[in-house]
C-alpha positions in Angstrom: 55.9 128.6 101.6 59.5 127.2 101.3 61.0 125.6 98.3 62.7 122.3 99.2 65.5 121.3 96.9 66.3 117.6 97.2 70.0 116.5 97.2 70.9 114.3 94.3 70.9 110.5 95.1 74.3 109.3 96.1 75.9 107.0 93.5 78.2 104.3 94.8 81.7 104.4 93.4 82.2 101.4 91.1 84.5 98.7 92.4 87.9 98.9 90.8 88.6 96.0 88.6 91.4 93.7 89.7 94.0 94.4 87.1 96.9 92.7 89.0 97.4 89.1 89.7 98.3 87.7 93.1 101.8 86.8 92.1 102.5 90.3 90.9 100.9 91.9 94.0 103.1 89.8 96.4 106.2 90.5 94.3 105.5 94.2 94.5 104.8 94.0 98.2 108.1 92.3 98.7 110.0 95.0 96.8 108.2 97.7 98.8 108.9 96.0 102.1 112.6 95.9 101.2 112.5 99.6 100.6 110.7 100.3 103.9 113.1 98.1 105.8 116.0 100.1 104.6 114.2 103.4 105.7 113.4 101.9 109.2 117.1 101.4 110.2 116.6 103.6 113.3 113.5 101.8 114.3 114.5 98.3 115.2 111.0 97.1 116.1 109.6 98.4 112.8 112.6 97.0 110.9 112.1 93.5 112.5 108.4 93.6 111.7 109.1 94.5 108.0 111.8 91.8 107.8 109.3 89.2 109.2 106.6 90.3 106.8 109.1 90.1 103.9 110.1 86.6 104.8 106.5 85.5 105.1 105.6 86.9 101.7 108.7 85.5 100.1 107.9 82.0 101.4 104.2 82.3 100.3 105.3 83.5 96.8 107.8 80.6 96.5 105.2 78.1 97.6 102.6 79.4 95.2 105.0 79.3 92.3 106.0 75.8 93.2 102.4 74.5 93.3 101.4 76.5 90.2 
């Protein structure tokens, strides 16, 4: 007779608590995109995409700050 050893039940990882507000997240993303855009100088397509994303996030942040 064989001895069956059951695997322990899988416990789902807890959802991380949101410890950053949207304004801070967008502000940090803008900073990171600026850094990435500087590193992508040789890749014009990537640089343009980073620049467009940076402009979009900047406008969204300004709009959100204006409306409160």
